[in-house]
C-alpha positions as CSV (number, residue, x, y, z in Angstrom):
1,M,-13.1,-25.3,-3.2
2,T,-9.8,-26.7,-1.6
3,K,-7.4,-28.3,-4.1
4,P,-5.4,-31.4,-3.4
5,R,-1.9,-30.8,-2.5
6,L,0.8,-32.8,-4.2
7,S,1.9,-34.5,-1.2
8,T,-1.7,-35.8,-0.7
9,L,-1.8,-37.3,-4.1
10,A,1.6,-39.0,-3.4
11,I,0.3,-40.5,-0.2
12,I,-2.8,-41.9,-1.9
13,V,-0.6,-43.4,-4.5
14,A,1.8,-44.8,-2.2
15,V,-1.2,-46.3,0.1
16,L,-2.6,-48.0,-3.1
17,A,0.8,-49.3,-3.9
18,A,1.5,-50.5,-0.5
19,I,-1.9,-52.5,-0.5
20,A,-0.6,-54.4,-3.4
21,F,1.9,-56.1,-1.2
22,T,-0.4,-56.9,1.7
23,G,-0.9,-60.5,0.6
24,L,-3.9,-60.0,-1.7
25,S,-5.4,-62.8,-3.4
26,G,-4.9,-63.1,-7.3
27,A,-8.6,-62.3,-7.8
28,L,-8.3,-59.0,-5.7
29,L,-5.2,-58.0,-7.3
30,N,-6.9,-58.6,-10.8
31,L,-9.8,-56.3,-9.2
32,M,-7.2,-53.5,-8.5
33,I,-5.6,-53.9,-11.8
34,F,-9.0,-53.2,-13.6
35,M,-10.0,-50.5,-11.2
36,M,-6.6,-48.8,-12.1
37,I,-7.4,-49.2,-15.9
38,I,-11.2,-47.7,-15.4
39,A,-9.7,-45.0,-13.4
40,L,-7.3,-44.0,-16.1
41,A,-9.9,-44.1,-18.8
42,A,-12.2,-41.8,-16.2
43,Q,-9.5,-39.4,-15.9
44,G,-9.3,-39.1,-19.7
45,W,-13.0,-38.6,-19.9
46,N,-12.4,-36.0,-17.1
47,I,-10.2,-33.7,-19.0
48,L,-12.6,-33.3,-21.7
49,G,-16.1,-33.9,-19.9
50,G,-15.3,-32.6,-16.4
51,Y,-12.9,-29.6,-17.3
52,A,-13.7,-28.6,-20.4
53,G,-17.7,-29.4,-20.2
54,L,-17.6,-31.5,-23.6
55,S,-19.5,-34.6,-22.6
56,S,-18.5,-37.6,-24.7
57,F,-20.4,-41.0,-25.1
58,G,-17.6,-42.4,-27.2
59,H,-14.3,-42.5,-25.3
60,A,-14.3,-46.0,-26.3
61,A,-12.8,-45.0,-29.7
62,F,-9.6,-44.0,-27.9
63,F,-9.6,-46.8,-25.6
64,G,-10.1,-49.1,-28.6
65,A,-7.4,-47.2,-30.6
66,G,-4.7,-47.8,-27.8
67,A,-5.7,-51.3,-27.4
68,Y,-5.7,-52.4,-31.0
69,A,-2.5,-50.3,-31.6
70,M,-0.8,-52.4,-28.6
71,A,-2.2,-55.8,-30.0
72,V,-1.6,-55.4,-33.7
73,L,2.1,-53.8,-33.4
74,Q,3.2,-56.8,-31.2
75,T,1.5,-59.6,-33.1
76,R,1.8,-58.5,-36.6
77,F,4.9,-56.4,-36.6
78,G,6.9,-57.8,-33.6
79,V,7.2,-54.3,-32.1
80,N,8.5,-54.1,-28.4
81,A,5.5,-53.9,-26.0
82,W,6.9,-50.5,-24.5
83,I,7.4,-49.0,-27.9
84,A,4.0,-50.2,-28.8
85,L,2.6,-48.7,-25.7
86,V,4.0,-45.3,-26.6
87,I,2.6,-45.5,-30.1
88,G,-0.8,-46.6,-28.7
89,I,-0.9,-43.3,-26.5
90,A,0.1,-41.3,-29.4
91,L,-2.5,-42.8,-31.8
92,G,-5.2,-42.0,-28.9
93,A,-4.1,-38.6,-29.1
94,L,-4.1,-38.3,-32.8
95,V,-7.6,-40.0,-33.0
96,G,-8.9,-37.4,-30.4
97,A,-7.3,-34.7,-32.6
98,A,-9.0,-35.8,-35.6
99,I,-12.6,-36.4,-34.0
100,G,-12.1,-32.8,-32.2
101,F,-11.2,-31.1,-35.8
102,L,-14.1,-32.4,-37.5
103,S,-16.5,-31.7,-34.4
104,F,-15.3,-28.3,-33.4
105,R,-14.7,-27.0,-37.0
106,S,-18.5,-27.9,-37.5
107,G,-19.5,-26.2,-34.1
108,L,-20.9,-29.2,-32.6
109,K,-21.3,-29.0,-28.6
110,G,-23.5,-30.3,-26.2
111,S,-25.7,-33.6,-26.9
112,Y,-24.7,-33.2,-30.8
113,F,-21.1,-33.8,-29.9
114,A,-21.7,-36.5,-27.5
115,L,-23.8,-38.3,-30.2
116,I,-21.0,-37.7,-32.6
117,T,-18.4,-39.1,-30.4
118,L,-20.7,-42.3,-29.9
119,A,-21.0,-42.5,-33.6
120,F,-17.3,-42.5,-34.0
121,A,-16.6,-45.3,-31.7
122,E,-19.5,-47.5,-33.2
123,V,-17.9,-46.9,-36.7
124,A,-14.6,-48.2,-35.3
125,R,-16.3,-51.0,-33.6
126,I,-17.7,-52.1,-36.9
127,L,-14.6,-51.7,-38.9
128,A,-12.5,-53.7,-36.4
129,N,-15.1,-56.3,-36.2
130,S,-15.0,-56.9,-40.4
131,W,-11.3,-56.4,-41.0
132,N,-9.0,-59.0,-41.3
133,F,-6.0,-57.1,-40.3
134,T,-7.5,-56.4,-36.8
135,G,-8.5,-60.1,-36.6
136,G,-12.1,-59.6,-37.5
137,A,-14.6,-61.0,-35.2
138,A,-12.2,-63.5,-34.0
139,G,-10.0,-60.8,-32.2
140,I,-6.2,-60.9,-31.3
141,L,-4.7,-63.0,-28.9
142,I,-1.2,-61.6,-27.7
143,K,1.5,-64.1,-27.2
144,L,2.2,-64.7,-23.4
145,Q,6.1,-64.0,-22.6
146,T,6.7,-63.0,-19.1
147,G,9.4,-60.3,-18.5
148,L,9.9,-56.7,-18.2
149,P,10.8,-56.1,-21.8
150,Y,7.3,-57.6,-22.7
151,L,5.4,-55.8,-20.2
152,Q,4.1,-59.1,-18.7
153,F,4.8,-60.4,-15.4
154,A,4.2,-63.7,-13.5
155,D,3.8,-61.8,-10.3
156,R,0.6,-59.4,-10.9
157,R,1.7,-57.0,-8.3
158,Y,4.3,-55.3,-10.8
159,F,1.5,-54.8,-13.5
160,L,-0.6,-53.3,-10.8
161,L,2.2,-50.7,-10.0
162,I,2.8,-49.8,-13.8
163,A,-1.0,-49.4,-13.8
164,L,-0.9,-47.1,-10.8
165,G,2.1,-45.2,-12.2
166,F,-0.4,-44.4,-15.1
167,V,-2.8,-43.6,-12.8
168,A,-0.4,-41.1,-10.9
169,I,0.3,-39.3,-14.0
170,G,-3.5,-38.7,-14.6
171,L,-3.5,-37.3,-11.2
172,L,-0.7,-35.1,-12.0
173,V,-2.1,-34.0,-15.2
174,S,-5.5,-33.0,-13.7
175,W,-3.8,-31.3,-10.7
176,W,-1.5,-29.2,-13.2
177,L,-4.9,-28.3,-15.0
178,E,-6.3,-26.9,-11.9
179,H,-3.2,-24.7,-11.4
180,S,-2.5,-23.8,-14.9
181,R,-3.8,-21.1,-17.3
182,F,-4.8,-24.0,-19.8
183,G,-6.9,-25.3,-16.9
184,A,-8.3,-21.9,-16.3
185,Y,-9.3,-21.5,-20.0
186,L,-11.0,-25.1,-19.9
187,V,-13.2,-24.2,-17.0
188,A,-14.0,-20.8,-18.8
189,L,-15.3,-22.8,-21.8
190,R,-17.3,-25.0,-19.5
191,E,-18.9,-22.3,-17.8
192,N,-19.6,-19.9,-20.8
193,E,-17.8,-20.4,-24.1
194,Q,-19.1,-17.1,-25.6
195,A,-17.9,-15.2,-22.7
196,A,-14.4,-17.0,-22.9
197,Q,-14.1,-16.3,-26.5
198,A,-14.9,-12.6,-26.0
199,L,-12.2,-12.5,-23.6
200,G,-9.8,-13.8,-25.8
201,V,-9.6,-17.3,-25.3
202,D,-8.9,-19.1,-28.5
203,V,-11.7,-21.7,-28.2
204,F,-10.6,-24.2,-31.2
205,A,-7.1,-24.7,-29.8
206,V,-8.0,-25.2,-26.3
207,K,-10.7,-27.5,-27.3
208,M,-8.2,-29.4,-29.6
209,K,-5.5,-29.6,-26.7
210,A,-8.0,-30.9,-24.4
211,I,-9.5,-33.8,-26.7
212,A,-5.9,-34.8,-27.5
213,I,-4.8,-35.0,-23.8
214,S,-8.3,-36.8,-23.2
215,G,-7.6,-39.2,-26.1
216,A,-3.9,-40.1,-24.9
217,L,-4.9,-41.0,-21.4
218,T,-7.9,-43.2,-22.2
219,A,-5.5,-44.9,-25.1
220,A,-3.1,-45.6,-22.3
221,A,-6.0,-47.4,-20.5
222,G,-6.7,-49.4,-23.6
223,C,-3.2,-50.4,-24.0
224,L,-3.0,-51.5,-20.4
225,Y,-6.3,-53.4,-21.0
226,A,-4.8,-55.4,-23.9
227,Q,-1.6,-56.1,-22.3
228,N,-3.1,-57.4,-19.2
229,Y,-5.7,-59.5,-20.5
230,L,-3.6,-60.7,-23.9
231,F,-6.8,-60.5,-25.8
232,I,-9.1,-57.9,-27.4
233,D,-11.9,-58.0,-29.9
234,A,-14.0,-55.1,-31.4
235,N,-16.8,-55.6,-29.0
236,V,-14.3,-55.2,-26.0
237,A,-12.0,-52.5,-27.4
238,F,-14.7,-50.3,-28.9
239,G,-17.8,-51.5,-27.1
240,S,-20.0,-49.0,-25.1
241,W,-19.1,-50.5,-21.8
242,I,-15.8,-48.6,-21.4
243,S,-17.5,-45.2,-22.3
244,I,-20.2,-45.7,-19.8
245,E,-17.7,-47.0,-17.0
246,A,-15.3,-44.0,-17.6
247,L,-18.3,-41.4,-17.7
248,F,-20.0,-43.2,-14.3
249,A,-16.7,-43.2,-12.4
250,A,-15.9,-39.6,-13.2
251,I,-19.5,-38.4,-12.4
252,V,-19.9,-40.4,-9.3
253,G,-16.6,-39.5,-8.1
254,G,-16.9,-35.9,-9.1
255,S,-16.3,-34.6,-12.5
256,G,-14.0,-31.6,-12.8
257,T,-11.9,-32.8,-10.0
258,V,-8.4,-34.4,-9.4
259,L,-9.5,-37.4,-7.2
260,G,-12.9,-38.0,-8.4
261,P,-12.3,-40.5,-11.3
262,L,-10.0,-42.4,-9.0
263,L,-12.5,-42.5,-6.2
264,G,-15.5,-43.3,-8.5
265,A,-13.8,-46.1,-10.1
266,I,-12.7,-47.7,-6.9
267,V,-16.3,-47.3,-5.2
268,L,-18.2,-48.4,-8.4
269,L,-16.1,-51.5,-9.0
270,G,-15.8,-52.4,-5.5
271,L,-19.5,-52.2,-4.7
272,G,-19.9,-54.1,-7.9
273,E,-17.8,-57.0,-7.0
274,L,-19.1,-57.0,-3.5
275,T,-22.8,-57.4,-4.9
276,K,-21.6,-60.1,-7.1
277,S,-20.4,-61.9,-4.2
278,V,-23.3,-61.4,-2.0
279,S,-25.7,-62.1,-4.7
280,G,-24.4,-65.4,-5.7
281,G,-23.2,-64.1,-9.2
282,I,-26.6,-63.1,-10.6
283,P,-26.0,-61.6,-14.1
284,G,-26.6,-58.0,-14.2
285,M,-26.6,-57.1,-10.2
286,D,-23.4,-55.1,-10.7
287,L,-25.1,-52.9,-13.4
288,L,-28.2,-52.5,-11.2
289,V,-25.9,-51.3,-8.4
290,F,-24.0,-49.0,-10.9
291,G,-27.5,-47.5,-11.8
292,V,-28.5,-47.1,-8.3
293,I,-25.4,-45.4,-7.2
294,L,-25.5,-43.1,-10.0
295,V,-29.2,-42.0,-9.2
296,L,-28.3,-41.4,-5.4
297,S,-25.2,-39.6,-6.6
298,V,-27.2,-37.1,-8.9
299,A,-30.0,-36.9,-6.3
300,F,-28.0,-36.3,-3.1
301,S,-24.3,-35.5,-4.5
302,P,-24.6,-33.9,-7.8
303,N,-21.0,-32.8,-7.6
304,G,-19.7,-36.0,-6.8
305,L,-18.4,-38.1,-3.9
306,V,-15.2,-35.9,-3.7
307,M,-17.3,-32.8,-3.3
308,L,-19.5,-34.5,-0.6
309,M,-16.5,-35.4,1.4
310,K,-15.3,-31.9,1.3
311,S,-18.4,-30.2,2.3
312,L,-18.7,-32.8,5.3
313,G,-15.1,-32.0,6.3
314,L,-16.0,-28.3,6.2
315,R,-19.1,-28.5,8.1
316,A,-17.8,-30.6,10.9
317,P,-15.5,-27.9,12.8
318,K,-18.7,-25.3,12.6
319,A,-20.9,-28.0,14.3
320,K,-18.3,-28.2,17.1
321,E,-18.1,-24.5,17.7
322,A,-21.9,-24.3,17.9
């Protein structure tokens, strides 16, 4: 399996950044921003579910932690948006470490780990929905203040560049994993945890680092979501929708690969938006498309679109020689 070069990643990021300045409409810019947010959340899921093989159904817990930290710190305490962003990312890592400590110390893995993450996210949603400090069911509305210090821009292209910058960081983290000893440990755990432990891998420590990194990236997506839409509530921040979209994007694009989450987010959301426009906005049509794409992906390309593209690229020269 060939691994993408840093130059390839730089070209991809540069092309996406250039697209933002090609005169796109406001609706398309908003779609691209949302794509980058989902791609970032999918990159977070990919660290844990793709490289380490610890599938999670509850990444909404990390996403919501970042989103609420971003909103609460600004509205309740007057904290600068950039500082709130850093704190939100750190909180996501801490939530990940807390869930990981309780889960991994108990020996949970497989479907049990997936369900316990879902349970944590649902408990967080219920608490946020009933606690006045987090705005309760009414949610939190962030004050509109345009300018770099507030991480809000009248020109949507600049927020897209910031979101793309975080996705670029996610690409670099994934690239580092594929070239580092820590990444090799994660893959070893995914393939055979008992064998990895027998070879001297500190399974608990490796898992804890993985879930902390995963939580930080996903929380960053939550922070950007809150600052982009300037409103969150419990059902948005801790809703199962984000866990599903992050999981779908990573699996369809190619879990355990550098480019898989980004490609999956672009394909899923792009086709979903196209379906809405073609169908006249019939409710649920985009979800139907998501389901069909997932089934087709599992049936015909179980390793994701990235691996499918690589395999087609490798086979083409052989066909010419024949």
